[in-house]
All heavy atoms as a GROMACS GRO file, in nm:
protein
  577
    1MET      N    1  -0.265  -3.825   1.761
    1MET     CA    2  -0.237  -3.685   1.781
    1MET      C    3  -0.269  -3.611   1.650
    1MET      O    4  -0.235  -3.656   1.542
    1MET     CB    5  -0.090  -3.666   1.817
    1MET     CG    6  -0.058  -3.523   1.854
    1MET     SD    7   0.115  -3.495   1.893
    1MET     CE    8   0.144  -3.599   2.030
    2GLY      N    9  -0.335  -3.496   1.663
    2GLY     CA   10  -0.373  -3.419   1.544
    2GLY      C   11  -0.256  -3.341   1.486
    2GLY      O   12  -0.152  -3.324   1.550
    3GLU      N   13  -0.275  -3.297   1.364
    3GLU     CA   14  -0.170  -3.222   1.294
    3GLU      C   15  -0.137  -3.091   1.365
    3GLU      O   16  -0.021  -3.052   1.374
    3GLU     CB   17  -0.215  -3.194   1.150
    3GLU     CG   18  -0.114  -3.118   1.067
    3GLU     CD   19   0.016  -3.194   1.048
    3GLU    OE1   20   0.016  -3.319   1.050
    3GLU    OE2   21   0.120  -3.127   1.033
    4ALA      N   22  -0.237  -3.023   1.418
    4ALA     CA   23  -0.212  -2.896   1.487
    4ALA      C   24  -0.127  -2.917   1.612
    4ALA      O   25  -0.036  -2.838   1.639
    4ALA     CB   26  -0.344  -2.830   1.524
    5LYS      N   27  -0.155  -3.022   1.687
    5LYS     CA   28  -0.075  -3.050   1.807
    5LYS      C   29   0.069  -3.086   1.769
    5LYS      O   30   0.163  -3.043   1.834
    5LYS     CB   31  -0.137  -3.164   1.887
    5LYS     CG   32  -0.264  -3.123   1.959
    5LYS     CD   33  -0.317  -3.238   2.042
    5LYS     CE   34  -0.445  -3.199   2.112
    5LYS     NZ   35  -0.499  -3.309   2.191
    6ARG      N   36   0.082  -3.162   1.663
    6ARG     CA   37   0.216  -3.201   1.617
    6ARG      C   38   0.295  -3.076   1.574
    6ARG      O   39   0.413  -3.061   1.605
    6ARG     CB   40   0.202  -3.297   1.499
    6ARG     CG   41   0.311  -3.397   1.489
    6ARG     CD   42   0.284  -3.504   1.385
    6ARG     NE   43   0.170  -3.587   1.426
    6ARG     CZ   44   0.068  -3.620   1.347
    6ARG    NH1   45   0.066  -3.581   1.221
    6ARG    NH2   46  -0.030  -3.694   1.390
    7ARG      N   47   0.228  -2.988   1.501
    7ARG     CA   48   0.292  -2.865   1.457
    7ARG      C   49   0.329  -2.776   1.576
    7ARG      O   50   0.436  -2.717   1.580
    7ARG     CB   51   0.199  -2.790   1.362
    7ARG     CG   52   0.266  -2.680   1.285
    7ARG     CD   53   0.173  -2.612   1.185
    7ARG     NE   54   0.077  -2.700   1.122
    7ARG     CZ   55  -0.056  -2.685   1.130
    7ARG    NH1   56  -0.109  -2.586   1.197
    7ARG    NH2   57  -0.136  -2.768   1.069
    8LYS      N   58   0.240  -2.771   1.673
    8LYS     CA   59   0.266  -2.689   1.793
    8LYS      C   60   0.388  -2.742   1.868
    8LYS      O   61   0.471  -2.665   1.915
    8LYS     CB   62   0.143  -2.688   1.883
    8LYS     CG   63   0.156  -2.596   2.002
    8LYS     CD   64   0.027  -2.591   2.081
    8LYS     CE   65   0.038  -2.496   2.197
    8LYS     NZ   66  -0.085  -2.487   2.274
    9GLU      N   67   0.400  -2.872   1.880
    9GLU     CA   68   0.516  -2.929   1.948
    9GLU      C   69   0.644  -2.906   1.869
    9GLU      O   70   0.749  -2.879   1.926
    9GLU     CB   71   0.495  -3.079   1.970
    9GLU     CG   72   0.396  -3.110   2.080
    9GLU     CD   73   0.376  -3.260   2.098
    9GLU    OE1   74   0.442  -3.339   2.027
    9GLU    OE2   75   0.294  -3.299   2.182
   10ALA      N   76   0.634  -2.911   1.737
   10ALA     CA   77   0.753  -2.894   1.654
   10ALA      C   78   0.802  -2.750   1.655
   10ALA      O   79   0.923  -2.724   1.659
   10ALA     CB   80   0.723  -2.938   1.510
   11LEU      N   81   0.710  -2.655   1.654
   11LEU     CA   82   0.748  -2.514   1.649
   11LEU      C   83   0.780  -2.455   1.785
   11LEU      O   84   0.854  -2.356   1.795
   11LEU     CB   85   0.638  -2.431   1.581
   11LEU     CG   86   0.616  -2.458   1.433
   11LEU    CD1   87   0.497  -2.380   1.383
   11LEU    CD2   88   0.740  -2.424   1.353
   12GLY      N   89   0.722  -2.508   1.889
   12GLY     CA   90   0.749  -2.459   2.024
   12GLY      C   91   0.696  -2.318   2.044
   12GLY      O   92   0.578  -2.291   2.024
   13GLU      N   93   0.783  -2.224   2.082
   13GLU     CA   94   0.741  -2.086   2.109
   13GLU      C   95   0.701  -2.011   1.983
   13GLU      O   96   0.631  -1.911   1.990
   13GLU     CB   97   0.853  -2.010   2.181
   13GLU     CG   98   0.876  -2.053   2.323
   13GLU     CD   99   0.980  -1.968   2.392
   13GLU    OE1  100   1.012  -1.859   2.342
   13GLU    OE2  101   1.031  -2.012   2.496
   14GLN      N  102   0.747  -2.055   1.869
   14GLN     CA  103   0.717  -1.986   1.743
   14GLN      C  104   0.576  -2.016   1.692
   14GLN      O  105   0.530  -1.953   1.596
   14GLN     CB  106   0.820  -2.025   1.636
   14GLN     CG  107   0.960  -1.981   1.667
   14GLN     CD  108   0.972  -1.829   1.677
   14GLN    OE1  109   0.909  -1.757   1.601
   14GLN    NE2  110   1.049  -1.783   1.772
   15TYR      N  111   0.506  -2.111   1.755
   15TYR     CA  112   0.372  -2.149   1.710
   15TYR      C  113   0.274  -2.032   1.728
   15TYR      O  114   0.266  -1.972   1.834
   15TYR     CB  115   0.322  -2.271   1.789
   15TYR     CG  116   0.187  -2.318   1.743
   15TYR    CD1  117   0.173  -2.388   1.625
   15TYR    CD2  118   0.073  -2.292   1.818
   15TYR    CE1  119   0.050  -2.432   1.582
   15TYR    CE2  120  -0.051  -2.336   1.776
   15TYR     CZ  121  -0.063  -2.405   1.658
   15TYR     OH  122  -0.185  -2.448   1.615
   16GLY      N  123   0.203  -1.999   1.624
   16GLY     CA  124   0.103  -1.894   1.629
   16GLY      C  125   0.159  -1.755   1.600
   16GLY      O  126   0.082  -1.660   1.586
   17LYS      N  127   0.290  -1.740   1.592
   17LYS     CA  128   0.349  -1.611   1.560
   17LYS      C  129   0.356  -1.595   1.409
   17LYS      O  130   0.372  -1.692   1.336
   17LYS     CB  131   0.490  -1.598   1.619
   17LYS     CG  132   0.491  -1.592   1.770
   17LYS     CD  133   0.631  -1.568   1.820
   17LYS     CE  134   0.632  -1.560   1.971
   17LYS     NZ  135   0.768  -1.541   2.023
   18GLU      N  136   0.346  -1.469   1.365
   18GLU     CA  137   0.352  -1.444   1.222
   18GLU      C  138   0.494  -1.462   1.170
   18GLU      O  139   0.591  -1.437   1.240
   18GLU     CB  140   0.307  -1.302   1.191
   18GLU     CG  141   0.158  -1.283   1.201
   18GLU     CD  142   0.115  -1.155   1.136
   18GLU    OE1  143   0.121  -1.146   1.013
   18GLU    OE2  144   0.078  -1.064   1.211
   19GLU      N  145   0.501  -1.502   1.047
   19GLU     CA  146   0.630  -1.526   0.984
   19GLU      C  147   0.681  -1.397   0.920
   19GLU      O  148   0.605  -1.319   0.863
   19GLU     CB  149   0.611  -1.633   0.876
   19GLU     CG  150   0.737  -1.686   0.818
   19GLU     CD  151   0.708  -1.798   0.719
   19GLU    OE1  152   0.612  -1.872   0.741
   19GLU    OE2  153   0.783  -1.808   0.622
   20TYR      N  154   0.812  -1.376   0.928
   20TYR     CA  155   0.873  -1.259   0.864
   20TYR      C  156   0.889  -1.285   0.715
   20TYR      O  157   0.900  -1.398   0.670
   20TYR     CB  158   1.010  -1.229   0.925
   20TYR     CG  159   1.006  -1.178   1.066
   20TYR    CD1  160   1.088  -1.232   1.164
   20TYR    CD2  161   0.920  -1.076   1.103
   20TYR    CE1  162   1.086  -1.185   1.294
   20TYR    CE2  163   0.916  -1.029   1.232
   20TYR     CZ  164   0.999  -1.083   1.328
   20TYR     OH  165   0.994  -1.035   1.456
   21ILE      N  166   0.892  -1.176   0.638
   21ILE     CA  167   0.914  -1.188   0.494
   21ILE      C  168   1.053  -1.248   0.470
   21ILE      O  169   1.069  -1.344   0.397
   21ILE     CB  170   0.902  -1.051   0.426
   21ILE    CG1  171   0.759  -1.000   0.437
   21ILE    CG2  172   0.943  -1.059   0.280
   21ILE    CD1  173   0.739  -0.861   0.386
   22LEU      N  174   1.151  -1.185   0.530
   22LEU     CA  175   1.288  -1.235   0.527
   22LEU      C  176   1.337  -1.244   0.671
   22LEU      O  177   1.300  -1.160   0.753
   22LEU     CB  178   1.379  -1.141   0.447
   22LEU     CG  179   1.346  -1.125   0.298
   22LEU    CD1  180   1.428  -1.014   0.237
   22LEU    CD2  181   1.371  -1.256   0.225
   23PRO      N  182   1.420  -1.341   0.702
   23PRO     CA  183   1.463  -1.356   0.842
   23PRO      C  184   1.536  -1.235   0.899
   23PRO      O  185   1.529  -1.209   1.017
   23PRO     CB  186   1.557  -1.477   0.838
   23PRO     CG  187   1.535  -1.543   0.707
   23PRO     CD  188   1.473  -1.443   0.615
   24TRP      N  189   1.603  -1.158   0.814
   24TRP     CA  190   1.682  -1.045   0.862
   24TRP      C  191   1.609  -0.913   0.851
   24TRP      O  192   1.664  -0.808   0.882
   24TRP     CB  193   1.817  -1.040   0.788
   24TRP     CG  194   1.804  -1.061   0.640
   24TRP    CD1  195   1.798  -1.181   0.574
   24TRP    CD2  196   1.793  -0.961   0.541
   24TRP    NE1  197   1.786  -1.161   0.439
   24TRP    CE2  198   1.783  -1.026   0.416
   24TRP    CE3  199   1.792  -0.823   0.544
   24TRP    CZ2  200   1.770  -0.957   0.297
   24TRP    CZ3  201   1.780  -0.754   0.423
   24TRP    CH2  202   1.770  -0.821   0.303
   25ILE      N  203   1.482  -0.913   0.807
   25ILE     CA  204   1.399  -0.791   0.803
   25ILE      C  205   1.280  -0.812   0.896
   25ILE      O  206   1.199  -0.902   0.872
   25ILE     CB  207   1.350  -0.760   0.660
   25ILE    CG1  208   1.469  -0.735   0.568
   25ILE    CG2  209   1.257  -0.640   0.660
   25ILE    CD1  210   1.432  -0.710   0.425
   26PRO      N  211   1.268  -0.732   1.001
   26PRO     CA  212   1.159  -0.754   1.098
   26PRO      C  213   1.024  -0.701   1.051
   26PRO      O  214   0.960  -0.619   1.117
   26PRO     CB  215   1.209  -0.681   1.222
   26PRO     CG  216   1.291  -0.570   1.168
   26PRO     CD  217   1.356  -0.624   1.043
   27ILE      N  218   0.978  -0.745   0.934
   27ILE     CA  219   0.848  -0.705   0.880
   27ILE      C  220   0.769  -0.832   0.853
   27ILE      O  221   0.814  -0.920   0.781
   27ILE     CB  222   0.865  -0.624   0.750
   27ILE    CG1  223   0.944  -0.496   0.778
   27ILE    CG2  224   0.729  -0.592   0.690
   27ILE    CD1  225   0.979  -0.418   0.654
   28THR      N  226   0.649  -0.837   0.912
   28THR     CA  227   0.566  -0.956   0.893
   28THR      C  228   0.488  -0.946   0.762
   28THR      O  229   0.480  -0.840   0.701
   28THR     CB  230   0.468  -0.974   1.009
   28THR    OG1  231   0.380  -0.862   1.014
   28THR    CG2  232   0.542  -0.989   1.142
   29LYS      N  233   0.431  -1.057   0.723
   29LYS     CA  234   0.355  -1.060   0.598
   29LYS      C  235   0.232  -0.971   0.605
   29LYS      O  236   0.199  -0.903   0.508
   29LYS     CB  237   0.315  -1.204   0.565
   29LYS     CG  238   0.432  -1.289   0.524
   29LYS     CD  239   0.391  -1.429   0.486
   29LYS     CE  240   0.512  -1.509   0.444
   29LYS     NZ  241   0.476  -1.644   0.401
   30SER      N  242   0.165  -0.966   0.719
   30SER     CA  243   0.047  -0.880   0.730
   30SER      C  244   0.086  -0.732   0.726
   30SER      O  245   0.014  -0.650   0.671
   30SER     CB  246  -0.032  -0.911   0.857
   30SER     OG  247   0.044  -0.879   0.972
   31GLN      N  248   0.202  -0.697   0.783
   31GLN     CA  249   0.248  -0.559   0.775
   31GLN      C  250   0.281  -0.521   0.631
   31GLN      O  251   0.253  -0.409   0.589
   31GLN     CB  252   0.373  -0.540   0.862
   31GLN     CG  253   0.345  -0.541   1.010
   31GLN     CD  254   0.472  -0.539   1.094
   31GLN    OE1  255   0.577  -0.585   1.049
   31GLN    NE2  256   0.462  -0.487   1.214
   32SER      N  257   0.336  -0.613   0.555
   32SER     CA  258   0.366  -0.582   0.415
   32SER      C  259   0.238  -0.565   0.335
   32SER      O  260   0.230  -0.479   0.247
   32SER     CB  261   0.454  -0.690   0.353
   32SER     OG  262   0.383  -0.810   0.341
   33GLU      N  263   0.135  -0.643   0.366
   33GLU     CA  264   0.006  -0.627   0.298
   33GLU      C  265  -0.057  -0.492   0.331
   33GLU      O  266  -0.112  -0.426   0.243
   33GLU     CB  267  -0.088  -0.740   0.337
   33GLU     CG  268  -0.048  -0.875   0.279
   33GLU     CD  269  -0.132  -0.988   0.333
   33GLU    OE1  270  -0.229  -0.962   0.409
   33GLU    OE2  271  -0.101  -1.104   0.300
   34GLN      N  272  -0.049  -0.450   0.458
   34GLN     CA  273  -0.101  -0.319   0.496
   34GLN      C  274  -0.026  -0.209   0.426
   34GLN      O  275  -0.086  -0.110   0.381
   34GLN     CB  276  -0.091  -0.300   0.648
   34GLN     CG  277  -0.186  -0.385   0.727
   34GLN     CD  278  -0.161  -0.373   0.876
   34GLN    OE1  279  -0.057  -0.325   0.920
   34GLN    NE2  280  -0.258  -0.418   0.955
   35PHE      N  281   0.106  -0.221   0.413
   35PHE     CA  282   0.187  -0.122   0.343
   35PHE      C  283   0.147  -0.113   0.197
   35PHE      O  284   0.134  -0.003   0.141
   35PHE     CB  285   0.336  -0.157   0.356
   35PHE     CG  286   0.426  -0.064   0.282
   35PHE    CD1  287   0.451   0.063   0.331
   35PHE    CD2  288   0.484  -0.102   0.162
   35PHE    CE1  289   0.534   0.150   0.263
   35PHE    CE2  290   0.567  -0.017   0.094
   35PHE     CZ  291   0.592   0.110   0.143
   36MET      N  292   0.123  -0.227   0.134
   36MET     CA  293   0.081  -0.227  -0.007
   36MET      C  294  -0.055  -0.160  -0.024
   36MET      O  295  -0.076  -0.085  -0.118
   36MET     CB  296   0.077  -0.370  -0.061
   36MET     CG  297   0.214  -0.432  -0.077
   36MET     SD  298   0.319  -0.342  -0.193
   36MET     CE  299   0.232  -0.369  -0.344
   37GLN      N  300  -0.148  -0.186   0.068
   37GLN     CA  301  -0.279  -0.122   0.060
   37GLN      C  302  -0.266   0.029   0.077
   37GLN      O  303  -0.331   0.106   0.004
   37GLN     CB  304  -0.372  -0.178   0.167
   37GLN     CG  305  -0.416  -0.319   0.141
   37GLN     CD  306  -0.497  -0.376   0.256
   37GLN    OE1  307  -0.506  -0.317   0.362
   37GLN    NE2  308  -0.557  -0.493   0.234
   38LEU      N  309  -0.185   0.072   0.172
   38LEU     CA  310  -0.166   0.215   0.197
   38LEU      C  311  -0.102   0.284   0.078
   38LEU      O  312  -0.148   0.391   0.034
   38LEU     CB  313  -0.080   0.234   0.322
   38LEU     CG  314  -0.052   0.378   0.363
   38LEU    CD1  315  -0.179   0.446   0.410
   38LEU    CD2  316   0.054   0.382   0.471
   39THR      N  317   0.002   0.225   0.021
   39THR     CA  318   0.069   0.289  -0.092
   39THR      C  319  -0.018   0.289  -0.217
   39THR      O  320  -0.015   0.384  -0.296
   39THR     CB  321   0.204   0.221  -0.122
   39THR    OG1  322   0.183   0.082  -0.142
   39THR    CG2  323   0.303   0.244  -0.009
   40THR      N  324  -0.099   0.184  -0.236
   40THR     CA  325  -0.191   0.182  -0.349
   40THR      C  326  -0.296   0.291  -0.335
   40THR      O  327  -0.325   0.364  -0.431
   40THR     CB  328  -0.259   0.044  -0.360
   40THR    OG1  329  -0.159  -0.056  -0.373
   40THR    CG2  330  -0.354   0.038  -0.478
   41ARG      N  331  -0.351   0.307  -0.216
   41ARG     CA  332  -0.449   0.412  -0.191
   41ARG      C  333  -0.385   0.550  -0.212
   41ARG      O  334  -0.444   0.638  -0.275
   41ARG     CB  335  -0.505   0.401  -0.050
   41ARG     CG  336  -0.617   0.500  -0.023
   41ARG     CD  337  -0.677   0.483   0.116
   41ARG     NE  338  -0.732   0.350   0.133
   41ARG     CZ  339  -0.701   0.268   0.234
   41ARG    NH1  340  -0.615   0.306   0.325
   41ARG    NH2  341  -0.755   0.148   0.243
   42GLY      N  342  -0.263   0.567  -0.164
   42GLY     CA  343  -0.192   0.694  -0.182
   42GLY      C  344  -0.166   0.724  -0.328
   42GLY      O  345  -0.176   0.840  -0.372
   43ALA      N  346  -0.133   0.622  -0.406
   43ALA     CA  347  -0.110   0.641  -0.549
   43ALA      C  348  -0.237   0.687  -0.619
   43ALA      O  349  -0.235   0.779  -0.702
   43ALA     CB  350  -0.058   0.513  -0.612
   44TRP      N  351  -0.351   0.626  -0.585
   44TRP     CA  352  -0.477   0.667  -0.648
   44TRP      C  353  -0.516   0.809  -0.607
   44TRP      O  354  -0.570   0.884  -0.689
   44TRP     CB  355  -0.588   0.568  -0.614
   44TRP     CG  356  -0.581   0.446  -0.701
   44TRP    CD1  357  -0.550   0.321  -0.662
   44TRP    CD2  358  -0.604   0.441  -0.842
   44TRP    NE1  359  -0.551   0.237  -0.770
   44TRP    CE2  360  -0.585   0.306  -0.882
   44TRP    CE3  361  -0.640   0.535  -0.938
   44TRP    CZ2  362  -0.600   0.267  -1.015
   44TRP    CZ3  363  -0.654   0.493  -1.070
   44TRP    CH2  364  -0.634   0.362  -1.107
   45ILE      N  365  -0.490   0.845  -0.484
   45ILE     CA  366  -0.518   0.983  -0.440
   45ILE      C  367  -0.430   1.080  -0.519
   45ILE      O  368  -0.476   1.185  -0.565
   45ILE     CB  369  -0.497   0.997  -0.288
   45ILE    CG1  370  -0.607   0.922  -0.214
   45ILE    CG2  371  -0.493   1.143  -0.245
   45ILE    CD1  372  -0.585   0.908  -0.065
   46GLY      N  373  -0.303   1.045  -0.539
   46GLY     CA  374  -0.212   1.128  -0.617
   46GLY      C  375  -0.259   1.142  -0.761
   46GLY      O  376  -0.252   1.251  -0.819
   47ILE      N  377  -0.306   1.033  -0.820
   47ILE     CA  378  -0.358   1.039  -0.957
   47ILE      C  379  -0.480   1.130  -0.963
   47ILE      O  380  -0.496   1.209  -1.056
   47ILE     CB  381  -0.391   0.897  -1.008
   47ILE    CG1  382  -0.262   0.818  -1.027
   47ILE    CG2  383  -0.472   0.901  -1.136
   47ILE    CD1  384  -0.282   0.670  -1.049
   48GLY      N  385  -0.567   1.121  -0.862
   48GLY     CA  386  -0.684   1.209  -0.857
   48GLY      C  387  -0.645   1.355  -0.849
   48GLY      O  388  -0.702   1.440  -0.920
   49PHE      N  389  -0.548   1.389  -0.764
   49PHE     CA  390  -0.502   1.527  -0.756
   49PHE      C  391  -0.440   1.573  -0.887
   49PHE      O  392  -0.458   1.687  -0.929
   49PHE     CB  393  -0.400   1.544  -0.642
   49PHE     CG  394  -0.462   1.557  -0.507
   49PHE    CD1  395  -0.420   1.476  -0.403
   49PHE    CD2  396  -0.564   1.648  -0.482
   49PHE    CE1  397  -0.477   1.486  -0.277
   49PHE    CE2  398  -0.621   1.659  -0.358
   49PHE     CZ  399  -0.578   1.579  -0.254
   50LEU      N  400  -0.367   1.485  -0.954
   50LEU     CA  401  -0.307   1.519  -1.083
   50LEU      C  402  -0.414   1.552  -1.186
   50LEU      O  403  -0.401   1.648  -1.262
   50LEU     CB  404  -0.219   1.405  -1.131
   50LEU     CG  405  -0.147   1.426  -1.263
   50LEU    CD1  406  -0.045   1.539  -1.249
   50LEU    CD2  407  -0.078   1.298  -1.307
   51VAL      N  408  -0.521   1.473  -1.189
   51VAL     CA  409  -0.631   1.498  -1.283
   51VAL      C  410  -0.698   1.630  -1.252
   51VAL      O  411  -0.725   1.710  -1.344
   51VAL     CB  412  -0.733   1.381  -1.279
   51VAL    CG1  413  -0.861   1.417  -1.352
   51VAL    CG2  414  -0.671   1.255  -1.337
   52VAL      N  415  -0.725   1.658  -1.125
   52VAL     CA  416  -0.787   1.785  -1.087
   52VAL      C  417  -0.696   1.902  -1.125
   52VAL      O  418  -0.742   2.003  -1.180
   52VAL     CB  419  -0.820   1.787  -0.936
   52VAL    CG1  420  -0.859   1.925  -0.888
   52VAL    CG2  421  -0.931   1.687  -0.906
   53PHE      N  422  -0.567   1.890  -1.099
   53PHE     CA  423  -0.472   1.995  -1.133
   53PHE      C  424  -0.469   2.016  -1.284
   53PHE      O  425  -0.471   2.128  -1.334
   53PHE     CB  426  -0.333   1.959  -1.080
   53PHE     CG  427  -0.228   2.061  -1.110
   53PHE    CD1  428  -0.226   2.182  -1.044
   53PHE    CD2  429  -0.131   2.036  -1.207
   53PHE    CE1  430  -0.129   2.276  -1.071
   53PHE    CE2  431  -0.035   2.129  -1.235
   53PHE     CZ  432  -0.034   2.250  -1.168
   54TRP      N  433  -0.466   1.906  -1.361
   54TRP     CA  434  -0.462   1.915  -1.506
   54TRP      C  435  -0.588   1.984  -1.559
   54TRP      O  436  -0.581   2.068  -1.648
   54TRP     CB  437  -0.447   1.776  -1.566
   54TRP     CG  438  -0.436   1.779  -1.715
   54TRP    CD1  439  -0.327   1.804  -1.790
   54TRP    CD2  440  -0.543   1.757  -1.808
   54TRP    NE1  441  -0.358   1.799  -1.922
   54TRP    CE2  442  -0.490   1.770  -1.937
   54TRP    CE3  443  -0.678   1.727  -1.793
   54TRP    CZ2  444  -0.566   1.755  -2.052
   54TRP    CZ3  445  -0.755   1.711  -1.907
   54TRP    CH2  446  -0.699   1.725  -2.035
   55LEU      N  447  -0.704   1.945  -1.505
   55LEU     CA  448  -0.829   2.009  -1.548
   55LEU      C  449  -0.830   2.158  -1.516
   55LEU      O  450  -0.878   2.239  -1.595
   55LEU     CB  451  -0.950   1.940  -1.483
   55LEU     CG  452  -0.984   1.801  -1.537
   55LEU    CD1  453  -1.093   1.738  -1.452
   55LEU    CD2  454  -1.026   1.809  -1.682
   56THR      N  455  -0.776   2.193  -1.401
   56THR     CA  456  -0.770   2.334  -1.363
   56THR      C  457  -0.684   2.412  -1.461
   56THR      O  458  -0.724   2.518  -1.510
   56THR     CB  459  -0.714   2.349  -1.220
   56THR    OG1  460  -0.798   2.276  -1.131
   56THR    CG2  461  -0.710   2.494  -1.178
   57ILE      N  462  -0.567   2.361  -1.491
   57ILE     CA  463  -0.476   2.430  -1.582
   57ILE      C  464  -0.530   2.431  -1.724
   57ILE      O  465  -0.526   2.532  -1.793
   57ILE     CB  466  -0.336   2.362  -1.579
   57ILE    CG1  467  -0.274   2.372  -1.441
   57ILE    CG2  468  -0.244   2.420  -1.684
   57ILE    CD1  469  -0.249   2.513  -1.392
   58ARG      N  470  -0.583   2.319  -1.771
   58ARG     CA  471  -0.623   2.304  -1.911
   58ARG      C  472  -0.757   2.368  -1.943
   58ARG      O  473  -0.775   2.422  -2.051
   58ARG     CB  474  -0.627   2.155  -1.944
   58ARG     CG  475  -0.646   2.125  -2.086
   58ARG     CD  476  -0.519   2.156  -2.164
   58ARG     NE  477  -0.545   2.130  -2.304
   58ARG     CZ  478  -0.506   2.210  -2.402
   58ARG    NH1  479  -0.438   2.318  -2.376
   58ARG    NH2  480  -0.533   2.180  -2.525
   59ILE      N  481  -0.854   2.362  -1.853
   59ILE     CA  482  -0.990   2.408  -1.883
   59ILE      C  483  -1.024   2.537  -1.810
   59ILE      O  484  -1.066   2.634  -1.871
   59ILE     CB  485  -1.093   2.298  -1.850
   59ILE    CG1  486  -1.068   2.177  -1.941
   59ILE    CG2  487  -1.235   2.348  -1.865
   59ILE    CD1  488  -1.143   2.053  -1.903
   60VAL      N  489  -1.005   2.539  -1.680
   60VAL     CA  490  -1.044   2.655  -1.601
   60VAL      C  491  -0.946   2.770  -1.624
   60VAL      O  492  -0.988   2.885  -1.635
   60VAL     CB  493  -1.052   2.619  -1.451
   60VAL    CG1  494  -1.085   2.740  -1.366
   60VAL    CG2  495  -1.154   2.508  -1.429
   61GLY      N  496  -0.818   2.741  -1.635
   61GLY     CA  497  -0.717   2.845  -1.654
   61GLY      C  498  -0.740   2.932  -1.775
   61GLY      O  499  -0.746   3.054  -1.764
   62PRO      N  500  -0.756   2.874  -1.894
   62PRO     CA  501  -0.779   2.957  -2.013
   62PRO      C  502  -0.910   3.037  -2.005
   62PRO      O  503  -0.920   3.145  -2.065
   62PRO     CB  504  -0.785   2.856  -2.126
   62PRO     CG  505  -0.702   2.743  -2.079
   62PRO     CD  506  -0.726   2.737  -1.932
   63ALA      N  507  -1.008   2.988  -1.933
   63ALA     CA  508  -1.133   3.063  -1.919
   63ALA      C  509  -1.110   3.195  -1.846
   63ALA      O  510  -1.180   3.294  -1.872
   63ALA     CB  511  -1.237   2.978  -1.845
   64PHE      N  512  -1.013   3.200  -1.758
   64PHE     CA  513  -0.981   3.322  -1.686
   64PHE      C  514  -0.863   3.396  -1.750
   64PHE      O  515  -0.817   3.495  -1.695
   64PHE     CB  516  -0.948   3.291  -1.540
   64PHE     CG  517  -1.069   3.249  -1.460
   64PHE    CD1  518  -1.083   3.118  -1.419
   64PHE    CD2  519  -1.167   3.342  -1.428
   64PHE    CE1  520  -1.193   3.079  -1.344
   64PHE    CE2  521  -1.278   3.302  -1.353
   64PHE     CZ  522  -1.292   3.171  -1.313
   65GLY      N  523  -0.811   3.346  -1.859
   65GLY     CA  524  -0.701   3.412  -1.927
   65GLY      C  525  -0.564   3.369  -1.878
   65GLY      O  526  -0.463   3.431  -1.912
   66TRP      N  527  -0.555   3.263  -1.798
   66TRP     CA  528  -0.427   3.214  -1.750
   66TRP      C  529  -0.376   3.107  -1.846
   66TRP      O  530  -0.449   3.025  -1.895
   66TRP     CB  531  -0.437   3.150  -1.612
   66TRP     CG  532  -0.503   3.230  -1.506
   66TRP    CD1  533  -0.499   3.365  -1.491
   66TRP    CD2  534  -0.583   3.180  -1.398
   66TRP    NE1  535  -0.570   3.402  -1.382
   66TRP    CE2  536  -0.623   3.292  -1.322
   66TRP    CE3  537  -0.622   3.055  -1.358
   66TRP    CZ2  538  -0.700   3.281  -1.209
   66TRP    CZ3  539  -0.700   3.043  -1.247
   66TRP    CH2  540  -0.738   3.155  -1.171
   67TRP      N  541  -0.248   3.104  -1.864
   67TRP     CA  542  -0.179   2.997  -1.938
   67TRP      C  543  -0.251   2.958  -2.067
   67TRP      O  544  -0.286   2.843  -2.087
   67TRP     CB  545  -0.164   2.872  -1.852
   67TRP     CG  546  -0.079   2.891  -1.732
   67TRP    CD1  547   0.050   2.925  -1.729
   67TRP    CD2  548  -0.120   2.878  -1.596
   67TRP    NE1  549   0.094   2.935  -1.602
   67TRP    CE2  550  -0.010   2.907  -1.516
   67TRP    CE3  551  -0.240   2.847  -1.534
   67TRP    CZ2  552  -0.013   2.902  -1.379
   67TRP    CZ3  553  -0.244   2.843  -1.399
   67TRP    CH2  554  -0.133   2.872  -1.322
   68THR      N  555  -0.273   3.051  -2.152
   68THR     CA  556  -0.341   3.018  -2.277
   68THR      C  557  -0.248   2.939  -2.368
   68THR      O  558  -0.129   2.967  -2.376
   68THR     CB  559  -0.387   3.146  -2.350
   68THR    OG1  560  -0.274   3.230  -2.369
   68THR    CG2  561  -0.493   3.217  -2.271
   69VAL      N  562  -0.301   2.839  -2.433
   69VAL     CA  563  -0.224   2.756  -2.524
   69VAL      C  564  -0.256   2.803  -2.664
   69VAL      O  565  -0.371   2.807  -2.705
   69VAL     CB  566  -0.262   2.607  -2.506
   69VAL    CG1  567  -0.185   2.522  -2.604
   69VAL    CG2  568  -0.239   2.562  -2.364
   70GLU      N  569  -0.153   2.839  -2.738
   70GLU     CA  570  -0.176   2.888  -2.875
   70GLU      C  571  -0.124   2.793  -2.978
   70GLU      O  572  -0.037   2.719  -2.962
   70GLU     CB  573  -0.110   3.025  -2.891
   70GLU     CG  574  -0.172   3.126  -2.800
   70GLU     CD  575  -0.099   3.260  -2.809
   70GLU    OE1  576  -0.025   3.280  -2.906
   70GLU    OE2  577  -0.120   3.342  -2.721
   0.00000   0.00000   0.00000
């Protein structure tokens, strides 16, 4: 008997189902990976907006006479 068949018999209905991160939190490992990818992408988008905002205030603003730094 192969290892996969042995594992399938041992796990029963749980065979082929994704494992939870913690038994008492219904979040699978693939869902946690998707969440990490989404939050990382969101963080980089936020950093990009911060840079654009900073450039607007620091460079474009004084050119129009707004928020001059003395």
